[in-house]
VMD Tcl script that draws the C-alpha trace (Angstrom):
set ca {
  {-61.06 52.88 -29.86}
  {-60.63 55.74 -27.42}
  {-62.36 54.37 -24.29}
  {-62.36 57.73 -22.52}
  {-64.50 59.20 -25.28}
  {-67.36 56.66 -24.95}
  {-69.51 58.17 -22.14}
  {-71.57 61.16 -23.40}
  {-72.75 64.11 -21.38}
  {-76.22 62.47 -21.37}
  {-74.83 59.27 -19.87}
  {-73.16 61.19 -17.07}
  {-76.28 63.25 -16.21}
  {-78.68 60.30 -16.31}
  {-76.85 58.41 -13.59}
  {-76.47 60.22 -10.31}
  {-73.17 59.88 -8.59}
  {-73.10 56.89 -6.26}
  {-70.74 54.53 -4.57}
  {-69.65 53.14 -7.94}
  {-69.11 56.58 -9.47}
  {-65.33 56.95 -9.95}
  {-65.44 60.53 -11.27}
  {-63.27 62.94 -9.31}
  {-63.99 66.46 -8.20}
  {-62.07 69.29 -9.86}
  {-58.49 69.26 -8.64}
  {-58.64 65.75 -7.22}
  {-57.17 64.20 -10.36}
  {-54.28 66.64 -10.29}
  {-53.69 65.79 -6.61}
  {-53.74 62.10 -7.46}
  {-51.19 62.59 -10.22}
  {-48.99 64.74 -8.02}
  {-49.10 62.14 -5.24}
  {-48.02 59.48 -7.72}
  {-45.11 61.53 -9.06}
  {-42.93 61.31 -5.91}
  {-43.26 57.53 -5.94}
  {-42.09 57.40 -9.55}
  {-39.38 60.00 -9.17}
  {-38.22 58.71 -5.79}
  {-38.32 55.03 -6.68}
  {-36.67 54.82 -10.09}
  {-33.58 57.02 -9.83}
  {-32.08 55.17 -6.85}
  {-31.98 51.86 -8.68}
  {-31.07 53.52 -11.96}
  {-28.11 55.37 -10.42}
  {-26.89 52.22 -8.71}
  {-27.10 50.22 -11.93}
  {-25.35 53.00 -13.85}
  {-22.52 53.22 -11.32}
  {-22.04 49.46 -11.37}
  {-21.97 49.49 -15.16}
  {-19.39 52.28 -15.20}
  {-17.22 50.50 -12.63}
  {-17.45 47.26 -14.59}
  {-16.51 49.08 -17.79}
  {-13.54 50.76 -16.10}
  {-12.40 47.41 -14.71}
  {-12.57 45.77 -18.13}
  {-10.74 48.69 -19.76}
  {-7.97 48.80 -17.16}
  {-7.56 45.02 -17.21}
  {-7.55 44.37 -20.93}
  {-7.32 47.63 -22.90}
  {-5.51 50.54 -21.24}
  {-4.72 51.98 -17.85}
  {-3.10 55.13 -16.46}
  {0.41 55.01 -15.01}
  {2.01 57.74 -12.94}
  {5.67 58.50 -13.59}
  {7.45 57.89 -10.27}
  {10.82 59.55 -10.98}
  {12.83 61.69 -13.37}
  {14.47 58.72 -15.12}
  {12.59 59.42 -18.36}
  {13.14 63.19 -18.53}
  {12.75 65.22 -20.62}
  {10.19 63.02 -22.39}
  {8.32 62.26 -19.16}
  {8.49 64.20 -15.92}
  {8.09 63.01 -12.37}
  {4.34 63.12 -11.64}
  {3.18 62.92 -15.25}
  {0.39 60.46 -15.88}
  {0.53 58.41 -19.06}
  {-2.01 56.16 -20.72}
  {-0.59 52.68 -21.23}
  {-2.10 50.73 -24.11}
  {-2.22 47.10 -22.99}
  {-3.45 45.84 -26.34}
  {-0.46 47.26 -28.22}
  {1.36 43.93 -28.35}
  {-1.48 41.45 -28.03}
  {-2.01 40.72 -31.72}
  {1.35 39.65 -33.08}
  {3.58 42.74 -33.15}
  {6.03 42.96 -30.25}
  {7.76 46.00 -28.75}
  {9.90 47.94 -31.21}
  {13.04 49.99 -30.76}
  {12.14 53.43 -29.50}
  {8.88 52.39 -27.82}
  {8.31 53.57 -24.25}
  {7.02 50.57 -22.34}
  {5.78 49.80 -18.84}
  {6.84 46.42 -17.51}
  {6.71 44.35 -14.34}
  {10.22 44.33 -12.92}
  {9.63 41.50 -10.45}
  {12.62 39.19 -10.46}
  {14.59 41.37 -12.88}
  {14.62 44.99 -11.72}
  {12.55 45.09 -8.50}
  {9.12 44.29 -7.16}
  {7.30 47.09 -8.94}
  {6.46 48.42 -12.40}
  {9.00 50.39 -14.45}
  {8.83 52.62 -17.48}
  {11.77 52.72 -19.93}
  {12.57 53.11 -23.61}
  {13.28 50.03 -25.71}
  {16.76 50.31 -27.26}
  {17.29 46.71 -28.39}
  {14.99 43.79 -29.21}
  {15.69 40.09 -29.63}
  {18.76 39.45 -31.79}
  {20.05 43.04 -31.67}
  {23.64 43.87 -30.83}
  {23.72 47.02 -28.69}
  {27.08 48.72 -28.18}
  {28.18 51.83 -26.35}
  {29.67 53.89 -27.48}
  {30.95 55.03 -30.86}
  {33.58 57.76 -31.33}
  {30.92 60.44 -30.99}
  {29.51 58.94 -27.81}
  {26.41 57.45 -29.44}
  {24.85 54.04 -28.96}
  {25.13 51.68 -31.90}
  {22.45 49.11 -32.66}
  {23.33 46.43 -35.21}
  {26.25 48.58 -36.37}
  {24.20 51.74 -36.86}
  {24.75 54.77 -34.64}
  {21.55 56.14 -33.17}
  {21.02 59.89 -32.82}
  {19.20 60.18 -29.49}
  {19.44 63.96 -29.27}
  {15.69 64.31 -29.77}
  {14.86 62.67 -26.45}
  {18.10 62.25 -24.45}
  {18.40 64.47 -21.38}
  {20.20 67.69 -22.39}
  {23.94 67.66 -21.73}
  {24.13 63.91 -21.08}
  {26.01 61.28 -23.03}
  {24.38 58.09 -24.22}
  {26.02 56.23 -21.34}
  {29.00 56.53 -19.03}
  {28.98 52.74 -18.72}
  {30.42 50.91 -21.75}
  {28.66 47.76 -22.88}
  {28.50 45.36 -25.79}
  {25.55 42.97 -25.60}
  {23.46 40.77 -27.84}
  {19.82 40.75 -26.79}
  {18.39 37.20 -26.47}
  {15.19 36.36 -28.33}
  {12.10 37.25 -26.32}
  {13.98 39.90 -24.33}
  {14.43 43.68 -24.43}
  {17.33 46.00 -23.63}
  {15.85 49.12 -22.04}
  {17.24 52.50 -20.98}
  {15.86 55.64 -19.39}
  {16.09 58.89 -21.35}
  {17.76 60.55 -18.34}
  {20.76 58.23 -18.35}
  {22.35 59.87 -15.31}
  {19.23 59.27 -13.21}
  {18.01 55.93 -14.52}
  {18.35 52.41 -13.16}
  {18.03 50.25 -16.27}
  {19.55 47.38 -18.24}
  {23.08 48.80 -17.89}
  {23.01 48.32 -14.12}
  {22.26 44.60 -14.35}
  {24.58 43.42 -17.09}
  {26.26 40.94 -14.75}
  {23.13 39.74 -12.97}
  {20.94 36.76 -13.98}
  {19.18 37.74 -17.19}
  {21.86 40.31 -17.98}
  {19.49 43.23 -17.44}
  {17.24 42.09 -20.27}
  {13.49 42.38 -19.73}
  {11.26 39.50 -20.90}
  {8.71 40.59 -23.48}
  {6.17 38.63 -21.42}
  {6.73 41.09 -18.54}
  {5.68 44.09 -20.64}
  {2.35 45.49 -19.48}
  {1.89 47.83 -22.40}
  {3.13 50.78 -24.44}
  {2.88 54.33 -23.13}
  {1.02 56.20 -25.87}
  {-0.23 59.44 -24.31}
  {0.62 61.91 -21.59}
  {-2.84 62.59 -20.16}
  {-1.98 64.87 -17.24}
  {-1.14 67.56 -16.34}
  {-3.43 68.90 -19.04}
  {-0.90 71.44 -20.28}
  {1.43 68.53 -21.15}
  {-1.15 66.36 -22.89}
  {0.44 64.91 -26.01}
  {0.97 61.67 -27.87}
  {4.24 59.80 -27.48}
  {5.73 58.96 -30.86}
  {8.43 56.43 -31.69}
  {11.59 58.41 -32.59}
  {12.64 58.27 -36.24}
  {16.23 57.64 -35.12}
  {15.52 53.92 -34.77}
  {13.89 53.55 -38.17}
  {17.30 53.33 -39.88}
  {18.63 50.54 -37.66}
  {19.24 47.42 -39.78}
  {17.81 44.04 -38.88}
  {19.92 41.84 -36.59}
  {22.22 39.39 -38.31}
  {23.60 41.81 -40.90}
  {27.36 42.29 -41.35}
  {27.20 45.70 -39.71}
  {25.58 44.17 -36.66}
  {28.46 41.72 -36.20}
  {31.27 44.14 -36.92}
  {30.23 46.60 -34.22}
  {32.57 49.18 -35.70}
  {33.46 52.15 -33.57}
  {32.72 50.40 -30.27}
  {34.00 51.83 -26.99}
  {35.17 55.15 -28.41}
}
mol new
graphics top color blue
foreach p $ca { graphics top sphere $p radius 0.5 }
foreach p [lrange $ca 0 end-1] q [lrange $ca 1 end] { graphics top cylinder $p $q radius 0.2 }
display resetview
C-alpha cells in the first residue's frame, strides 16, 4: 500500500497545523533534500575510492607475483629483437603447468650465483640433454647435430659466436645466449665456471611474450621456426656433432 497516498485533502484541512504537524512549507523539502545530498556525496566516495584503490593494488600485486610482470630491457644484448629501454611483459605462468622452457624462447631469469645478482633476459639455445656446438663450416650453431639458421633474429653482420664451444646441457639446465652476440654476457662466458654457464630451470622467472612499450614497438614475441627442426637429444646426429669448429 502506498502510505503517502492515505491522507486526503479533507484530512489535512480538518486538522490545523500544530506541533505534531510534520508537513513542510513549499521549498523546505527541497532544501532538506539538498542538505542531505552533500552528506551522501561527500561521505561515500572517500571510502569507495579508498576501497577501489586497495582492490586495484591487491590485484596488481597478485598479477605481478603469480601471473605476469613488466621487465625493462637494461642493455643492447638482445638486439635487434629487443632494444635497450624496451619494456616486455613476462608471463610467469608459462612454465608452471608441466611444460618447461623450449629452444628459441626468450626468458627472464634470476642470475644470482650463476651470472650476477640481478635478473637477465636471454634466448634459450639448448635445453636439458642437448648438445650445443659452435660452429659449423658456415658459422652456425648446431644443436643435436642440426645447424640452426639464426638470421631471423641474430644481430646483423654478426656470427653465431666468436667463441667456440661444444657442450652437453645437463638435465634441469638451460644454455642461453643473447641475440647481439658481440654485446652479450651469456653462457659462453662461463663455460669454465661452476655450473658451466648453464642456467637452472628453477631460476627462470618467466617467458617474455610481448613488447608493451614504446607503443610503436608493441608486438608479440614468437618462438623462431629455426628451432622447430632440431632433433631430440640422444639421436645419432646429436652425438656425431658433424661440422664442429669450422
